[in-house]
Backbone as a ProteinNet text record, in pm:
[ID]
protein_1_A
[PRIMARY]
MKRLLILVWIVGVAVLVPMGNQGHCAGFVDTLFIRVAATFGDAHAQYNLGLMYESGDGVKKDLKKAWDWFHKSAAQGLPDAQNKLGIMYEHKVIGGLRNKKDKAYAYAYYHLAALKGNKDAAENRDILGRAMSSQELEDGQSMIMQFSESSAGKSK
[TERTIARY]
1423.5	1495.2	1538	1477.8	1536.7	1666.3	1674.4	1823	1917.3	1894	1976.6	2015.6	1914.5	1939	2021.2	2006.6	2093	2224.8	2254.2	2368.6	2455.3	2391.3	2462.1	2495.3	2397.7	2444.5	2553.6	2562	2651.4	2791.7	2789	2924.4	2964.4	2884.5	2904.6	2971.7	2909	2959	3124.6	3113.4	3245.8	3340.2	3329.4	3453.8	3459.6	3370.1	3397.4	3413.6	3343.4	3376.2	3506.8	3595.4	3730.5	3802.9	3761.3	3852.8	3850.7	3800.2	3805.9	3701.6	3669.9	3561.1	3420.8	3381.6	3251.9	3119.6	3108.3	3023.2	2984.5	3116.5	3103.3	3053	3110.4	3098.2	2946.9	2888	2761.1	2664.8	2682.8	2630.9	2632.3	2747.9	2741.2	2683.1	2682.8	2615.2	2476.2	2394.6	2270.6	2221.6	2307.1	2282.6	2267.1	2369.2	2366.8	2256.1	2219.6	2087.9	1976.7	1955.9	1831.6	1823.1	1940.5	1971	1905.9	1972.2	1943.5	1794.1	1727.7	1579.4	1496	1547	1465.8	1484	1583.1	1623.3	1517.8	1505.9	1425	1267.9	1223	1103.7	1029.8	1117.7	1040.1	984.8	877.7	825.7	873.1	902.3	931.9	1086.8	1155.3	1302.1	1318.6	1235.1	1238.6	1208.2	1089	1076.7	1179.9	1251.5	1374.5	1501.7	1479.6	1610.3	1583.7	1447.1	1422.8	1449.1	1416	1448.3	1580.6	1677.5	1814.2	1869.5	1796.6	1856.3	1796.8	1696.4	1639.9	1705.5	1773.9	1865.6	2010.8	2042.1	2180.9	2238.5	2159	2207.9	2259	2367.5	2441.4	2463.9	2426.1	2433	2441.4	2480.1	2500.7	2352.1	2301.1	2174.5	2166.9	2025	1966.7	1827.4	1760	1630.4	1551.6	1630.8	1568.7	1551.8	1676.1	1666.7	1570.8	1551	1458.5	1325.5	1293.6	1168.5	1141.2	1234.8	1217.5	1181.7	1260.9	1238.8	1083.4	1078	915.3	810.4	848	744.7	728.9	838.1	834.7	733.2	804.3	716.5	573.7	547	404.4	310.7	382	316.8	273.3	346.6	294.6	205.5	152	35.9	108.6	226.3	267	226	144.1	100.2	190.8	306.1	389.9	471.8	486.2	557.3	460.1	327.9	223.2	231.2	218	221.9	340.8	446.7	596.6	608.2	522.1	522.2	431.1	310.4	222.5	299.4	386.8	471.9	568.6	626.4	731.7	662.3	530.9	481.2	419.9	355.9	298.6	410.7	538.1	626	734.6	693.7	777.9	929.7	961.2	1096	1176.6	1149.1	1250.3	1235.2	1174.6	1171.7	1040.8	934.4	800.7	801.2	775.6	771.3	679	550.7	453.4	388.8	468.5	418.4	307.5	203	86.9	8.6	12.3	-57.1	2.9	96.3	146.6	34.9	-16.2	-136	-227.7	-261.1	-359.5	-281.9	-170.3	-91.2	-58.7	-18.4	-7.7	-134.7	-265.2	-389.9	-411.2	-405.5	-431.2	-344	-224.3	-119.5	-168.1	-199.2	-247	-371.7	-457.9	-588.4	-557.9	-485.4	-456.2	-419.2	-325.8	-250.1	-348.3	-447.1	-530.7	-631.9	-668	-774.6	-712.8	-565.9	-503.5	-478.3	-527.4	-494.6	-402.1	-325.9	-225.7	-287.4	-280.6	-365.9	-268.7	-147.5	-77.2	-109.9	-142.4	-177.7	-310.3	-420.2	-538.7	-545	-458.2	-461.3	-381.6	-276	-217.7	-316.2	-420.8	-501.1	-611.2	-641.7	-759.6	-710.1	-593.9	-513.1	-498	-451.2	-420.6	-549.5	-673.7	-760.6	-850.8	-817.8	-891	-822.1	-700.5	-610.3	-628.7	-683.2	-686.8	-819	-804.1	-912.4	-1010.2	-1126.9	-1210.3	-1164	-1104.7	-1050.8	-918.6	-853	-744.5	-790.7	-893.2	-972.6	-1025.1	-1082	-1137.6	-1023.3	-893.2	-782.6	-765.7	-732.1	-699.3	-784.8	-924.9	-1031.3	-1007.1	-965.5	-961.6	-844.6	-734.4	-591.3	-632.8	-704.2	-733.9	-814.2	-902.4	-986.4	-872.6	-780.8	-671.8	-577.6	-553	-474.9	-532	-655.1	-757.1	-764.6	-790.7	-811.1	-660.4	-568.1	-441	-412	-433.4	-379.4	-487.8	-622.6	-707.8	-646.6	-612.2	-558.1	-448.5	-354.8	-237	-279.8	-381.2	-435.3	-485.3	-531.6	-608.5	-515.6
1409.6	1284.7	1204.9	1184.6	1096.1	1122.1	1276.3	1335.6	1296.6	1291.2	1267.2	1107.6	1020.2	865.1	844.3	905.1	886.5	962.6	1057.4	1094.9	994.6	957.7	852.9	732.1	681.1	582.7	597.2	713.8	743.7	749.2	817.4	830.1	695.1	621	472.5	380.5	389	336.8	378.5	518.9	604.4	556.4	553.5	523.3	377.9	278.5	141.7	72.2	74.9	5	-14.4	93.6	92.3	0.8	-27.4	-100.6	-264.9	-307.6	-432	-542.7	-599.5	-714.1	-618.6	-636.4	-538.3	-634.9	-763.7	-805.3	-783.6	-771	-723.6	-581.8	-517.5	-357.8	-323.9	-418.4	-389.8	-405.2	-529.3	-555	-450.3	-394.6	-282.7	-154.9	-137.4	1.8	-26.3	-162.1	-183.4	-185.7	-215.4	-203.6	-73	-4.1	151	221.1	206.1	259.4	231.6	89	67.6	125.8	144	206.3	346.8	423.9	543.5	573.3	500.7	512.4	485	367.8	340.7	457.9	501.4	626	739.3	744.4	856.4	833.9	721.3	658.8	600.4	546.1	468.8	325.8	305	173.5	59.4	51.8	-77.9	-89.9	11.6	-7.8	-31.9	4	-38.4	-158	-234.3	-386.4	-446.8	-406.1	-487.8	-491.7	-368.4	-373.2	-448.1	-478.2	-576.5	-684.1	-731.5	-868.6	-893.9	-815.3	-816.8	-841.7	-761.2	-804.3	-930.3	-976.8	-1107.7	-1221.1	-1224	-1335.2	-1302.6	-1169.5	-1138.1	-1128.6	-1092	-1076.6	-933.9	-900.7	-795.7	-708.6	-767.3	-679.6	-796.8	-754.6	-862.2	-893.3	-1019.9	-1072.6	-1003.4	-939.6	-879.8	-879.3	-963.9	-996.1	-857.2	-806.9	-669	-565.6	-549.5	-427.2	-491.2	-608.2	-656.9	-604	-629.7	-585.6	-447.8	-396.1	-231.4	-177.2	-228.1	-200.9	-239.4	-363.3	-421	-314.3	-295.6	-211.2	-72.5	-6.3	105.6	114.7	11.9	-24	-64.8	-124.6	-157.4	-46.2	30.8	152.9	236.5	226.8	312.1	217.9	106.6	36.6	-62.9	-84.5	-205.3	-344.7	-399.4	-534.8	-656.6	-648.4	-747.2	-717.6	-595.8	-594.7	-631.9	-603.5	-634.8	-773.2	-842.3	-996.3	-1044.4	-974.2	-1011.9	-1003.6	-893.1	-860.1	-947.8	-995.7	-1093.6	-1231.3	-1260.8	-1381.7	-1388.5	-1269.3	-1253.1	-1262.9	-1168.8	-1186.5	-1336.7	-1407.2	-1526.6	-1628.6	-1623.6	-1718.1	-1669.2	-1540	-1478.1	-1480.7	-1443.2	-1451.1	-1387.2	-1273.5	-1206.6	-1200.4	-1337.7	-1332.1	-1268.1	-1288.9	-1241.9	-1095.8	-1063.9	-896	-815.3	-887.7	-812.9	-906.3	-993.7	-1106.3	-1171.1	-1154.6	-1232.5	-1188.8	-1086.8	-1034.8	-1067.6	-1140.6	-1181.1	-1241.3	-1329.5	-1374.9	-1274.5	-1184.3	-1067.6	-970.4	-946.4	-859.2	-913.1	-1055.8	-1123.4	-1148.1	-1179	-1149.2	-1042	-913.8	-785.7	-733.9	-768.7	-746.4	-836.1	-958.6	-1027.3	-988.8	-945.6	-896.3	-773.7	-689.3	-541.3	-567.1	-675.4	-713.3	-772.6	-857.1	-936.8	-845.5	-746.7	-643.9	-568.1	-564.9	-479.1	-609.6	-711.7	-842.7	-941.8	-932.7	-1012.9	-1164.8	-1255.2	-1391.7	-1459.3	-1465.6	-1515	-1469.9	-1350.4	-1304.9	-1334.3	-1354.8	-1384.1	-1532.2	-1622.1	-1750.4	-1776.4	-1680.3	-1699.1	-1642.5	-1543	-1529	-1597.1	-1665.4	-1768.9	-1899.3	-1919.9	-2027.6	-2001.3	-1883.5	-1848.7	-1824.6	-1772.6	-1756.5	-1887	-1977.8	-2107.6	-2147.9	-2126.6	-2189.4	-2076.6	-1963.7	-1848.9	-1892.1	-1839.7	-1864.7	-1716.4	-1736.2	-1614.3	-1482	-1489.5	-1362.8	-1321.8	-1409.4	-1365.3	-1302.5	-1347.1	-1303	-1169.1	-1151.3	-1021.6	-932.3	-953.1	-886.6	-843.9	-936.5	-912.6	-804.9	-826.8	-718.2	-593.9	-590.7	-463	-407.4	-470.6	-405.8	-357.1	-423.4	-397.5	-249.4	-238.1	-115.6	-5.5	-34.9	72.9	130	18.2	53.9	112.5	76.2	163	321.4	318.4	461.2	532.7	477.3	556.9	580	483.1	544.6	651.5	625	747.7	852.4	872.7	999.7	1062.7	969.3	1006	1072.9	1009.3	1050.5	1178.9	1243	1378.7	1487.8
-706.7	-662.7	-756.8	-885	-989.3	-1030.3	-1033.6	-1064.8	-981.3	-847.9	-745.4	-760	-785.3	-799.1	-907.7	-1043.6	-1134	-1139.1	-1067	-1006.9	-930.2	-832	-741.8	-834.4	-921.4	-1005.6	-1083.5	-1155.7	-1241.9	-1191.8	-1055.1	-992.3	-946.6	-901.4	-867.8	-979.1	-1111.3	-1202.4	-1236.9	-1246.8	-1308.6	-1209	-1084.3	-983.7	-964.8	-971.5	-923.8	-1044.8	-1177.4	-1294.5	-1328.2	-1337.2	-1372.6	-1282	-1150	-1065.8	-1102.8	-1192.7	-1237.8	-1245.2	-1141.3	-1105.2	-1119.7	-1268.3	-1302.2	-1225	-1217.5	-1162.1	-1016.5	-951.5	-807.8	-803.3	-877.6	-875.3	-941.8	-1030.3	-1053.7	-937.1	-859.8	-746.8	-655.6	-639	-537.3	-573.4	-709.2	-759.9	-739.5	-771.2	-767.7	-631.7	-524.5	-384.9	-351.7	-388.5	-338.7	-410.6	-523.8	-601.7	-513.1	-493.2	-392.5	-282.7	-205.4	-84.9	-92.7	-182.6	-185.2	-196.3	-302.2	-365.1	-230.2	-158.7	-42.2	63.6	91.4	193.8	168.7	50.9	-26.6	-16.9	19.3	28.5	-73.5	-162.1	-260.9	-200.1	-201.9	-155.9	-187	-336.5	-403.2	-369.7	-343.5	-320.6	-166.8	-66.7	35.3	87.9	-3.9	-12.7	-58.4	-170	-219.4	-132.1	-59.4	51	152.2	177.9	309.5	255.3	118.2	80.6	84.6	68.6	58.5	200.3	292.2	424.7	486.3	421	473.5	423.9	308.2	248.3	253.6	285.7	277.2	152.4	59.5	-96	-91	-118.9	-142.4	-1.8	108.5	236.7	349.1	465.6	572.1	611.5	627.8	668.9	798.7	801.7	938.8	917.3	996.8	991.5	1052.6	1165.9	1211.2	1107.5	1034.7	940.1	815.5	789.6	697.5	732.4	852.9	912.1	888.6	960.9	949.5	794.9	710.3	557.9	511.2	535	506.3	574.9	685.7	775.4	710.1	661.5	581.1	457	393	264.2	262	369.8	398	447.8	534.9	561.8	448.3	336.2	211.2	133.8	181.2	107.7	10.7	-6.5	-111.4	-40.1	-115.9	-71.2	-56.5	-134.4	-108.1	15	49.5	194.3	297	281.2	386.7	408.2	288.1	292.6	360.6	351.5	407.9	562.9	588.2	749.1	799.7	734.3	787	820.7	736.2	734	852.7	854	953.6	1107.8	1118.4	1237	1271.6	1187.9	1182.5	1248.7	1187.2	1230.7	1319.4	1361.3	1475.8	1439.2	1313.7	1240.3	1321.7	1397.6	1484	1646.3	1679.5	1821.1	1897.7	1831.6	1865.1	1877.4	1775.4	1740.7	1837.9	1850.8	1936.5	2029.2	2080.1	2194.2	2148.5	2252.9	2236.9	2102.8	2041.1	1928	1794	1779.7	1668.5	1548.2	1593.9	1479.9	1435	1540.1	1528.1	1405.6	1428.3	1338.4	1202.9	1204	1089.4	996.5	1071.7	1012.2	947.1	1032.9	988.6	855	843.3	738.9	618.9	632.3	521.5	462.4	567.2	500	416.4	486.7	397.8	243.1	262.9	114.1	42.7	75.8	29.5	-46	25.2	-34	-150.5	-161	-283.1	-391.7	-368.5	-481	-460.2	-364.4	-329.3	-284.6	-397.8	-371.9	-252.2	-261.2	-154.3	-34.1	12.8	134.3	165.4	66.3	98.1	130.8	71	100.7	245.1	288.6	400.7	527.8	478.2	585.9	609	521.2	521.1	610.8	584.5	638.7	801.4	833	958.7	1033.9	967.9	1020.8	1091	998.5	1042	1171.6	1200.4	1308.2	1428.6	1410.1	1513.2	1613.3	1744.8	1819	1799.3	1853.2	1812	1886	1992.2	2035.4	1974.6	1917.4	1820	1687	1625.8	1528.9	1559.4	1662.6	1709.6	1701.7	1759.4	1775.1	1636.9	1546.2	1422.5	1335	1343.5	1298.1	1362.6	1482.1	1546.5	1471.1	1466.4	1418.9	1273.2	1182.3	1054.3	1045.2	1145.2	1180	1180.1	1287	1330.2	1213.8	1138	1029.7	923.5	913.4	811.7	853.7	977.5	1028.7	1019.6	1060.3	1040.8	896	814.7	663.4	614.5	662.4	602.6	661.1	787.9	847.7	772	710.7	659.9	494.3	427.2	314.8	315.8	437.2	433.8	415.6
[MASK]
++++++++++++++++++++++++++++++++++++++++++++++++++++++++++++++++++++++++++++++++++++++++++++++++++++++++++++++++++++++++++++++++++++++++++++++++++++++++++++

């Protein structure tokens, strides 16, 4: 995979840099490189591509695509992506992703990221937890268990 990524980068540079505007070309090549790495399953590239779609940096802003890339990265256990999904669920960034369970999903993702040392996620989880009803907290704990069981099944 590394060879393919290097080849894509070299071809991109060889084709685009002679075109003139090197700053723009470098941005395009970087975006292309991140897209390829993300497509091949690199969790950090998936997270970075999610950030790009969230902000519109190098790509057209698209919160649904951002959420999709964050989700792929979070599923691989990247704490920053898990925290970002928590934020998106808590604040219903793309129109109430899971309806009534948004707070529970947010709490669960914050918790997973906090377990891996993400201090922002720990703070987000604690603040959200104080604002949740006992039923919402119970739902969040249940989701944490489901996520833990599904990730344990994947690692076998």
